[in-house]
Backbone as a printed PyTorch tensor [residue, N CA C, xyz], in Angstrom:
tensor([[[ -54.2730, -104.0220, -115.6260],
         [ -54.2310, -102.8240, -116.4450],
         [ -52.8570, -102.1630, -116.3630]],

        [[ -52.3350, -102.0520, -115.1370],
         [ -51.0110, -101.4390, -114.9700],
         [ -49.9560, -102.2150, -115.7440]],

        [[ -50.0200, -103.5320, -115.6610],
         [ -49.0570, -104.3720, -116.3790],
         [ -49.1960, -104.1830, -117.8830]],

        [[ -50.4290, -104.1330, -118.3700],
         [ -50.6580, -103.9680, -119.8100],
         [ -50.1250, -102.6280, -120.3040]],

        [[ -50.3990, -101.5630, -119.5690],
         [ -49.9040, -100.2380, -119.9600],
         [ -48.3790, -100.2240, -119.9390]],

        [[ -47.7940, -100.7750, -118.8870],
         [ -46.3360, -100.8340, -118.7940],
         [ -45.7120, -101.6390, -119.9160]],

        [[ -46.3440, -102.7630, -120.2550],
         [ -45.8270, -103.5950, -121.3430],
         [ -45.9070, -102.8660, -122.6840]],

        [[ -47.0050, -102.1660, -122.9230],
         [ -47.1420, -101.4010, -124.1690],
         [ -46.0800, -100.3140, -124.2640]],

        [[ -45.8230,  -99.6590, -123.1540],
         [ -44.7760,  -98.6320, -123.1330],
         [ -43.4050,  -99.2710, -123.3900]],

        [[ -43.1410, -100.4060, -122.7290],
         [ -41.8280, -101.0540, -122.8200],
         [ -41.4780, -101.4690, -124.2480]],

        [[ -42.4770, -101.8350, -125.0320],
         [ -42.2060, -102.2560, -126.4110],
         [ -42.4210, -101.1260, -127.4150]],

        [[ -42.6480,  -99.9190, -126.9170],
         [ -42.7530,  -98.7590, -127.7900],
         [ -44.0820,  -98.5880, -128.4980]],

        [[ -45.1200,  -99.2870, -128.0370],
         [ -46.4290,  -99.1710, -128.6900],
         [ -47.2090,  -97.9620, -128.2170]],

        [[ -46.8610,  -97.4370, -127.0420],
         [ -47.4500,  -96.1770, -126.5870],
         [ -46.3170,  -95.2830, -126.0910]],

        [[ -46.4550,  -93.9750, -126.2620],
         [ -45.4040,  -93.0650, -125.8010],
         [ -45.4540,  -92.8760, -124.2860]],

        [[ -44.3890,  -92.3340, -123.7500],
         [ -44.3100,  -92.0630, -122.3110],
         [ -45.4940,  -91.2160, -121.8610]],

        [[ -45.8660,  -90.2230, -122.6540],
         [ -46.9800,  -89.3470, -122.2700],
         [ -48.2730,  -90.1310, -122.0840]],

        [[ -48.5300,  -91.1070, -122.9290],
         [ -49.7380,  -91.9250, -122.7950],
         [ -49.6760,  -92.7880, -121.5410]],

        [[ -48.5010,  -93.3380, -121.2610],
         [ -48.3350,  -94.1380, -120.0380],
         [ -48.5510,  -93.2700, -118.8120]],

        [[ -47.9900,  -92.0730, -118.8130],
         [ -48.1620,  -91.1670, -117.6770],
         [ -49.6170,  -90.7490, -117.5170]],

        [[ -50.2940,  -90.4590, -118.6110],
         [ -51.7000,  -90.0720, -118.5440],
         [ -52.5420,  -91.1970, -117.9560]],

        [[ -52.3510,  -92.4090, -118.4490],
         [ -53.0980,  -93.5500, -117.9130],
         [ -52.8280,  -93.7130, -116.4240]],

        [[ -51.5740,  -93.6040, -116.0390],
         [ -51.2150,  -93.7310, -114.6250],
         [ -51.8860,  -92.6580, -113.7820]],

        [[ -51.8220,  -91.4190, -114.2290],
         [ -52.4050,  -90.3190, -113.4540],
         [ -53.9090,  -90.4710, -113.2830]],

        [[ -54.6030,  -90.8840, -114.3310],
         [ -56.0540,  -91.0570, -114.2510],
         [ -56.4020,  -92.1510, -113.2450]],

        [[ -55.7360,  -93.2920, -113.3510],
         [ -56.0250,  -94.4140, -112.4560],
         [ -55.6280,  -94.0920, -111.0200]],

        [[ -54.4360,  -93.5470, -110.8180],
         [ -53.9650,  -93.2170, -109.4660],
         [ -54.8880,  -92.1900, -108.8170]],

        [[ -55.2980,  -91.1880, -109.5610],
         [ -56.2080,  -90.1730, -109.0220],
         [ -57.5220,  -90.8190, -108.5650]],

        [[ -58.0710,  -91.7040, -109.3850],
         [ -59.3190,  -92.3750, -109.0270],
         [ -59.1440,  -93.2530, -107.7900]],

        [[ -58.0470,  -94.0000, -107.7310],
         [ -57.8100,  -94.8690, -106.5720],
         [ -57.6190,  -94.0570, -105.2940]],

        [[ -56.8270,  -92.9990, -105.3570],
         [ -56.6110,  -92.1630, -104.1720],
         [ -57.9100,  -91.5180, -103.7100]],

        [[ -58.7420,  -91.1150, -104.6580],
         [ -59.9990,  -90.4630, -104.3180],
         [ -60.9550,  -91.3440, -103.5470]],

        [[ -60.7970,  -92.6530, -103.6670],
         [ -61.6810,  -93.5700, -102.9640],
         [ -61.1990,  -94.0080, -101.5970]],

        [[ -59.9790,  -93.6550, -101.2210],
         [ -59.4360,  -94.1050,  -99.9350],
         [ -59.9470,  -93.2370,  -98.7970]],

        [[ -60.2810,  -93.8890,  -97.6810],
         [ -60.8050,  -93.1840,  -96.5170],
         [ -60.1730,  -93.7310,  -95.2320]],

        [[ -59.9840,  -92.8530,  -94.2750],
         [ -59.5210,  -93.2520,  -92.9460],
         [ -60.6700,  -92.9940,  -91.9840]],

        [[ -61.6730,  -93.8470,  -92.0650],
         [ -62.8130,  -93.7010,  -91.1620],
         [ -63.4100,  -95.0720,  -90.9000]],

        [[ -64.2090,  -95.1380,  -89.8810],
         [ -64.8070,  -96.3990,  -89.4980],
         [ -64.1210,  -96.9550,  -88.2640]],

        [[ -64.4630,  -98.1810,  -87.9410],
         [ -63.9680,  -98.7860,  -86.7100],
         [ -62.9150,  -99.8580,  -86.9450]],

        [[ -62.5630, -100.1200,  -88.1860],
         [ -61.6060, -101.1800,  -88.4810],
         [ -60.1880, -100.7990,  -88.1150]],

        [[ -59.2810, -101.7670,  -88.2090],
         [ -57.8730, -101.4760,  -87.9310],
         [ -57.2970, -100.5350,  -88.9860]],

        [[ -56.2780,  -99.8000,  -88.5840],
         [ -55.6480,  -98.8240,  -89.4730],
         [ -54.3970,  -99.4140,  -90.1140]],

        [[ -54.2580,  -99.2110,  -91.4140],
         [ -53.0160,  -99.5270,  -92.1130],
         [ -52.4430,  -98.2160,  -92.6440]],

        [[ -51.1770,  -97.9710,  -92.3400],
         [ -50.4410,  -96.8220,  -92.8830],
         [ -49.5360,  -97.3680,  -93.9730]],

        [[ -49.6380,  -96.8070,  -95.1620],
         [ -48.9110,  -97.3650,  -96.3030],
         [ -48.1900,  -96.2860,  -97.0890]],

        [[ -47.1060,  -96.7040,  -97.7390],
         [ -46.3620,  -95.8070,  -98.6230],
         [ -45.5200,  -96.6400,  -99.5730]],

        [[ -44.9240,  -95.9440, -100.5260],
         [ -43.9210,  -96.5420, -101.3990],
         [ -42.5430,  -96.1230, -100.8940]],

        [[ -41.5580,  -96.9780, -101.1020],
         [ -40.1930,  -96.6890, -100.6660],
         [ -39.6030,  -95.4810, -101.3950]],

        [[ -38.5740,  -94.8800, -100.8270],
         [ -37.8810,  -93.7920, -101.5260],
         [ -37.4240,  -94.2490, -102.9120]],

        [[ -37.6950,  -93.4280, -103.8960],
         [ -37.3510,  -93.7590, -105.2670],
         [ -38.4680,  -94.4470, -106.0330]],

        [[ -39.4760,  -94.9120, -105.3170],
         [ -40.5980,  -95.6170, -105.9580],
         [ -41.7440,  -94.6530, -106.2320]],

        [[ -42.0930,  -94.5310, -107.5020],
         [ -43.1820,  -93.6320, -107.8760],
         [ -44.3560,  -94.3790, -108.4980]],

        [[ -44.2430,  -95.6890, -108.6170],
         [ -45.3400,  -96.4920, -109.1650],
         [ -46.2900,  -96.8540, -108.0230]],

        [[ -47.4860,  -96.2920, -108.0590],
         [ -48.4250,  -96.4190, -106.9430],
         [ -49.6080,  -97.3430, -107.2140]],

        [[ -49.8170,  -97.7630, -108.4450],
         [ -51.0100,  -98.5430, -108.7630],
         [ -51.1720,  -99.7520, -107.8630]],

        [[ -50.1190, -100.5210, -107.6970],
         [ -50.2130, -101.7630, -106.9290],
         [ -50.6260, -101.5370, -105.4920]],

        [[ -49.9390, -100.6420, -104.8080],
         [ -50.2650, -100.4000, -103.4060],
         [ -51.6560,  -99.7920, -103.2740]],

        [[ -52.0240,  -98.8960, -104.1620],
         [ -53.3490,  -98.2780, -104.0780],
         [ -54.4580,  -99.2870, -104.3500]],

        [[ -54.2300, -100.1990, -105.2740],
         [ -55.2150, -101.2480, -105.5370],
         [ -55.3700, -102.1430, -104.3120]],

        [[ -54.2620, -102.5260, -103.7040],
         [ -54.3150, -103.3540, -102.4970],
         [ -55.0290, -102.6300, -101.3630]],

        [[ -54.7460, -101.3490, -101.1980],
         [ -55.4030, -100.5770, -100.1410],
         [ -56.9010, -100.4650, -100.3810]],

        [[ -57.3010, -100.3560, -101.6280],
         [ -58.7260, -100.3020, -101.9520],
         [ -59.4200, -101.5980, -101.5410]],

        [[ -58.7890, -102.7320, -101.8120],
         [ -59.3540, -104.0220, -101.4120],
         [ -59.4170, -104.1170,  -99.8880]],

        [[ -58.3530, -103.7080,  -99.2080],
         [ -58.3650, -103.7400,  -97.7400],
         [ -59.4780, -102.8620,  -97.1840]],

        [[ -59.6570, -101.6910,  -97.7700],
         [ -60.7320, -100.8060,  -97.3160],
         [ -62.0890, -101.4920,  -97.4830]],

        [[ -62.2810, -102.1740,  -98.5970],
         [ -63.5300, -102.9000,  -98.8260],
         [ -63.7350, -104.0060,  -97.7970]],

        [[ -62.6510, -104.4640,  -97.1870],
         [ -62.7240, -105.5100,  -96.1580],
         [ -62.7640, -104.9370,  -94.7420]],

        [[ -62.9220, -103.6230,  -94.6200],
         [ -63.1190, -103.0150,  -93.3100],
         [ -61.9320, -102.2950,  -92.7120]],

        [[ -60.8050, -102.2840,  -93.3870],
         [ -59.6340, -101.5850,  -92.8680],
         [ -59.7720, -100.0830,  -93.0790]],

        [[ -59.2390,  -99.3010,  -92.1630],
         [ -59.0910,  -97.8570,  -92.3640],
         [ -57.7380,  -97.6450,  -93.0340]],

        [[ -57.6650,  -96.6670,  -93.9100],
         [ -56.4790,  -96.4710,  -94.7400],
         [ -55.8750,  -95.0930,  -94.5080]],

        [[ -54.5680,  -95.0630,  -94.2780],
         [ -53.8120,  -93.8070,  -94.2810],
         [ -52.6680,  -93.9900,  -95.2660]],

        [[ -52.8450,  -93.4520,  -96.4630],
         [ -51.8080,  -93.5680,  -97.4850],
         [ -50.9130,  -92.3390,  -97.4080]],

        [[ -49.6220,  -92.5670,  -97.2390],
         [ -48.6610,  -91.4800,  -97.0660],
         [ -47.9150,  -91.1410,  -98.3530]],

        [[ -48.1920,  -91.8500,  -99.4270],
         [ -47.6780,  -91.4610, -100.7270],
         [ -46.4870,  -92.2510, -101.2270]],

        [[ -46.0640,  -91.8480, -102.4150],
         [ -44.8970,  -92.4420, -103.0620],
         [ -43.6280,  -91.7980, -102.5180]],

        [[ -42.5110,  -92.5120, -102.6990],
         [ -41.1940,  -91.9070, -102.4550],
         [ -41.0180,  -91.4060, -101.0220]],

        [[ -41.5050,  -92.1880, -100.0500],
         [ -41.4330,  -91.7720,  -98.6410],
         [ -40.2410,  -92.4350,  -97.9490]],

        [[ -39.3660,  -91.6620,  -97.3250],
         [ -38.2560,  -92.2630,  -96.5800],
         [ -38.7530,  -93.2100,  -95.4780]],

        [[ -38.0410,  -94.2930,  -95.2760],
         [ -38.4220,  -95.2830,  -94.2680],
         [ -38.4920,  -94.6400,  -92.8840]],

        [[ -37.5660,  -93.7540,  -92.5730],
         [ -37.5870,  -93.0700,  -91.2800],
         [ -38.8280,  -92.2230,  -91.0760]],

        [[ -39.3390,  -91.6460,  -92.1500],
         [ -40.5750,  -90.8690,  -92.0490],
         [ -41.7690,  -91.7750,  -91.7890]],

        [[ -41.7600,  -92.9780,  -92.3680],
         [ -42.8250,  -93.9340,  -92.0750],
         [ -42.7620,  -94.3530,  -90.6140]],

        [[ -41.5590,  -94.5420,  -90.0910],
         [ -41.4170,  -94.8870,  -88.6780],
         [ -41.9990,  -93.7860,  -87.7970]],

        [[ -41.6700,  -92.5520,  -88.0920],
         [ -42.2100,  -91.4260,  -87.3270],
         [ -43.7380,  -91.3980,  -87.4100]],

        [[ -44.2740,  -91.6120,  -88.6010],
         [ -45.7300,  -91.6390,  -88.7730],
         [ -46.3510,  -92.7800,  -87.9780]],

        [[ -45.6780,  -93.9260,  -87.9310],
         [ -46.2070,  -95.0680,  -87.1840],
         [ -46.3400,  -94.7420,  -85.7020]],

        [[ -45.3950,  -94.0270,  -85.1500],
         [ -45.4690,  -93.6650,  -83.7370],
         [ -46.5690,  -92.6330,  -83.4850]],

        [[ -46.8560,  -91.7950,  -84.4640],
         [ -47.9310,  -90.8050,  -84.3070],
         [ -49.3090,  -91.4080,  -84.5650]],

        [[ -49.4230,  -92.2380,  -85.5870],
         [ -50.7180,  -92.7820,  -85.9920],
         [ -51.1000,  -94.0620,  -85.2540]],

        [[ -50.1140,  -94.8110,  -84.7870],
         [ -50.3110,  -96.1060,  -84.1230],
         [ -51.1720,  -97.0690,  -84.9450]],

        [[ -50.7780,  -97.3240,  -86.1970],
         [ -51.5590,  -98.2420,  -87.0260],
         [ -51.3810,  -99.6900,  -86.5800]],

        [[ -52.3100, -100.5270,  -86.9680],
         [ -52.1570, -101.9650,  -86.7490],
         [ -51.0740, -102.5190,  -87.6650]],

        [[ -50.9460, -101.9060,  -88.8500],
         [ -49.9940, -102.3790,  -89.8520],
         [ -49.3450, -101.2000,  -90.5570]],

        [[ -48.0520, -101.3270,  -90.7950],
         [ -47.3110, -100.4410,  -91.6880],
         [ -47.0290, -101.2620,  -92.9400]],

        [[ -47.3980, -100.7320,  -94.1040],
         [ -47.2000, -101.4430,  -95.3660],
         [ -46.3370, -100.6060,  -96.3030]],

        [[ -45.3040, -101.2320,  -96.8560],
         [ -44.3650, -100.5520,  -97.7520],
         [ -44.3140, -101.2830,  -99.0850]],

        [[ -44.2400, -100.5180, -100.1680],
         [ -44.3050, -101.1000, -101.5000],
         [ -43.1430, -100.6490, -102.3800]],

        [[ -42.7100, -101.5480, -103.2570],
         [ -41.7140, -101.2090, -104.2810],
         [ -41.8480, -102.1820, -105.4420]],

        [[ -41.7750, -101.6530, -106.6450],
         [ -41.8980, -102.4900, -107.8360],
         [ -40.5440, -102.8950, -108.4160]],

        [[ -39.4750, -102.3150, -107.9110],
         [ -38.1380, -102.5190, -108.4850],
         [ -37.1800, -102.9930, -107.3930]],

        [[ -36.5360, -104.1330, -107.6130],
         [ -35.6120, -104.6960, -106.6220],
         [ -34.4380, -103.7660, -106.3310]],

        [[ -34.0520, -102.9340, -107.3010],
         [ -32.9510, -101.9860, -107.0630],
         [ -33.3510, -100.9350, -106.0320]],

        [[ -34.6000, -100.5390, -106.0420],
         [ -35.0950,  -99.5840, -105.0420],
         [ -35.0780, -100.2310, -103.6650]],

        [[ -35.4930, -101.4830, -103.5960],
         [ -35.4610, -102.1990, -102.3140],
         [ -34.0220, -102.3160, -101.8300]],

        [[ -33.1030, -102.7070, -102.7050],
         [ -31.6940, -102.8540, -102.3250],
         [ -31.1230, -101.5480, -101.7940]],

        [[ -31.4750, -100.4390, -102.4130],
         [ -30.9680,  -99.1330, -101.9790],
         [ -31.5040,  -98.7300, -100.6120]],

        [[ -32.6380,  -99.2970, -100.2210],
         [ -33.2710,  -98.9580,  -98.9420],
         [ -33.2110, -100.1000,  -97.9340]],

        [[ -32.4440, -101.1340,  -98.2320],
         [ -32.4690, -102.3390,  -97.4040],
         [ -32.0530, -102.1150,  -95.9530]],

        [[ -30.9870, -101.3950,  -95.6420],
         [ -30.6350, -101.2450,  -94.2220],
         [ -31.7620, -100.6460,  -93.3640]],

        [[ -32.3530,  -99.4990,  -93.7350],
         [ -33.4370,  -98.9930,  -92.8900],
         [ -34.6900,  -99.8650,  -92.9600]],

        [[ -34.9090, -100.5040,  -94.0910],
         [ -36.0670, -101.3800,  -94.2320],
         [ -35.9610, -102.5760,  -93.2900]],

        [[ -34.7750, -103.1850,  -93.2240],
         [ -34.5800, -104.3270,  -92.3260],
         [ -34.6780, -103.9290,  -90.8590]],

        [[ -34.3130, -102.7090,  -90.5320],
         [ -34.3570, -102.2490,  -89.1410],
         [ -35.7570, -101.8400,  -88.6920]],

        [[ -36.6280, -101.5020,  -89.6190],
         [ -37.9310, -100.9230,  -89.2750],
         [ -38.7920, -101.7650,  -88.3350]],

        [[ -39.0100, -103.0590,  -88.5810],
         [ -39.9260, -103.7970,  -87.7040],
         [ -39.5500, -103.7410,  -86.2240]],

        [[ -38.2750, -103.7390,  -85.9200],
         [ -37.8350, -103.6910,  -84.5270],
         [ -37.9980, -102.3390,  -83.8650]],

        [[ -38.3100, -101.3210,  -84.6400],
         [ -38.4720,  -99.9700,  -84.1070],
         [ -39.9270,  -99.5110,  -84.0590]],

        [[ -40.8320, -100.3210,  -84.5830],
         [ -42.2410,  -99.9350,  -84.6290],
         [ -42.8800,  -99.9710,  -83.2500]],

        [[ -43.9660,  -99.2310,  -83.0710],
         [ -44.6770,  -99.2810,  -81.7930],
         [ -45.1530, -100.7040,  -81.4950]],

        [[ -45.2710, -101.0530,  -80.2290],
         [ -45.7990, -102.3750,  -79.8820],
         [ -47.1670, -102.5860,  -80.5320]],

        [[ -47.3640, -103.7610,  -81.0860],
         [ -48.6390, -104.0810,  -81.7080],
         [ -48.7630, -103.6690,  -83.1610]],

        [[ -47.7460, -103.0260,  -83.7210],
         [ -47.7760, -102.6380,  -85.1320],
         [ -46.9980, -103.6630,  -85.9470]],

        [[ -47.6860, -104.2910,  -86.8900],
         [ -47.0560, -105.2660,  -87.7770],
         [ -46.4920, -104.5570,  -89.0020]],

        [[ -45.5440, -105.2020,  -89.6630],
         [ -44.9310, -104.6570,  -90.8740],
         [ -45.1700, -105.6120,  -92.0390]],

        [[ -45.5940, -105.0410,  -93.1670],
         [ -45.8530, -105.8130,  -94.3800],
         [ -45.1770, -105.1090,  -95.5490]],

        [[ -44.5970, -105.8930,  -96.4410],
         [ -44.0350, -105.3440,  -97.6790],
         [ -44.7150, -106.0130,  -98.8650]],

        [[ -44.7730, -105.2760,  -99.9740],
         [ -45.3690, -105.8240, -101.1760],
         [ -44.7840, -105.1870, -102.4140]],

        [[ -45.1130, -105.7710, -103.5430],
         [ -44.6110, -105.2890, -104.8230],
         [ -43.5520, -106.2350, -105.3590]],

        [[ -43.4270, -106.2550, -106.6720],
         [ -42.4700, -107.1700, -107.3140],
         [ -41.0410, -106.9470, -106.8580]],

        [[ -40.7030, -105.7350, -106.4830],
         [ -39.3440, -105.4400, -106.0580],
         [ -38.9320, -106.1450, -104.7820]],

        [[ -39.9020, -106.5480, -103.9860],
         [ -39.5960, -107.1950, -102.7040],
         [ -39.2240, -108.6630, -102.8650]],

        [[ -39.5680, -109.2640, -103.9800],
         [ -39.3870, -110.7040, -104.1760],
         [ -37.9530, -111.1600, -103.9430]],

        [[ -36.9920, -110.4520, -104.4820],
         [ -35.5840, -110.8470, -104.3560],
         [ -35.0880, -110.7740, -102.9160]],

        [[ -35.7820, -110.0370, -102.0810],
         [ -35.3540, -109.8330, -100.6970],
         [ -36.3260, -110.4530,  -99.6880]],

        [[ -37.2600, -111.2630, -100.1790],
         [ -38.3220, -111.7840,  -99.3200],
         [ -37.7890, -112.5620,  -98.1220]],

        [[ -36.7770, -113.3800,  -98.3000],
         [ -36.2590, -114.1860,  -97.1810],
         [ -35.6960, -113.3050,  -96.0800]],

        [[ -34.8930, -112.3190,  -96.4490],
         [ -34.3070, -111.4130,  -95.4510],
         [ -35.3870, -110.5920,  -94.7610]],

        [[ -36.3730, -110.1500,  -95.5130],
         [ -37.4560, -109.3500,  -94.9310],
         [ -38.3160, -110.1960,  -93.9970]],

        [[ -38.6350, -111.4030,  -94.4200],
         [ -39.4290, -112.3020,  -93.5790],
         [ -38.6770, -112.6000,  -92.2750]],

        [[ -37.3630, -112.7890,  -92.3700],
         [ -36.5560, -113.0770,  -91.1790],
         [ -36.5710, -111.9210,  -90.1840]],

        [[ -36.7990, -110.7130,  -90.6510],
         [ -36.8670, -109.5380,  -89.7740],
         [ -38.2740, -109.2570,  -89.2670]],

        [[ -39.2270, -110.1070,  -89.6590],
         [ -40.5740, -109.9740,  -89.1160],
         [ -41.6240, -109.4270,  -90.0580]],

        [[ -41.2690, -109.1970,  -91.3040],
         [ -42.2500, -108.6880,  -92.2650],
         [ -43.1930, -109.7830,  -92.7400]],

        [[ -44.4570, -109.4260,  -92.9080],
         [ -45.3740, -110.2080,  -93.7100],
         [ -45.0940, -109.8340,  -95.1570]],

        [[ -45.2870, -110.7620,  -96.0660],
         [ -44.9580, -110.5180,  -97.4690],
         [ -46.2270, -110.5430,  -98.3200]],

        [[ -46.4710, -109.4570,  -99.0120],
         [ -47.5570, -109.3780,  -99.9720],
         [ -48.9380, -109.2600,  -99.3570]],

        [[ -49.9090, -109.1730, -100.2350],
         [ -51.2940, -108.9850,  -99.8130],
         [ -51.7760, -110.1400,  -98.9470]],

        [[ -51.2800, -111.3400,  -99.2070],
         [ -51.6950, -112.5020,  -98.4260],
         [ -51.3750, -112.3530,  -96.9450]],

        [[ -50.4220, -111.5110,  -96.5970],
         [ -50.0860, -111.3060,  -95.1820],
         [ -51.2890, -110.7850,  -94.4020]],

        [[ -52.2130, -110.1380,  -95.0830],
         [ -53.3980, -109.6110,  -94.4160],
         [ -54.4750, -110.6690,  -94.2120]],

        [[ -54.3140, -111.8190,  -94.8380],
         [ -55.3830, -112.8120,  -94.7920],
         [ -54.9420, -114.2070,  -94.3650]],

        [[ -53.6430, -114.4380,  -94.1870],
         [ -53.1930, -115.7980,  -93.8860],
         [ -52.2810, -115.8430,  -92.6750]],

        [[ -52.7860, -116.2860,  -91.5790],
         [ -51.9980, -116.6820,  -90.4400],
         [ -50.9850, -115.7120,  -89.8680]],

        [[ -51.0620, -114.4480,  -90.1640],
         [ -50.0760, -113.5270,  -89.6170],
         [ -50.5970, -112.8090,  -88.3850]],

        [[ -51.8530, -113.0230,  -88.0650],
         [ -52.4290, -112.3190,  -86.9290],
         [ -52.8490, -110.9020,  -87.2640]],

        [[ -52.7610, -110.5320,  -88.5380],
         [ -53.1500, -109.1740,  -88.9010],
         [ -54.6510, -109.0100,  -88.8900]],

        [[ -55.3610, -110.0330,  -89.3490],
         [ -56.8150, -109.9790,  -89.3380],
         [ -57.3900, -111.2710,  -89.8410]]])
């Protein structure tokens, strides 16, 4: 749905206001369903600074919640250093960061690459979103799991 709305906007078939309305309705519904309760592992998630597209990360968090994870979503446009501070306070099993635009990832690459080495012991780091693709090798080399599959394939996350 997010891709379809974005594509319609990109070719001028819907105005910006319609794209924003669709986004707000969906994001509000997704956020309303997230909970940090239960006995499952905790994932703390946010979008990188400059990233305001939340559909992807919120959809992924909804699926993780359905699989037993507790969710603490810290929002869009969060500085990497603030996520680090939150990780030390919350002690999540996983810190997850999202970006849909490679330029946003490039602008945040130095603190992003440093983050896994500064996390509390036992906290894994995962990145997702189309923007991460161009930097996947460098991120993987620093210890990041890449994409939603990191939660289900051989990373020790679950």
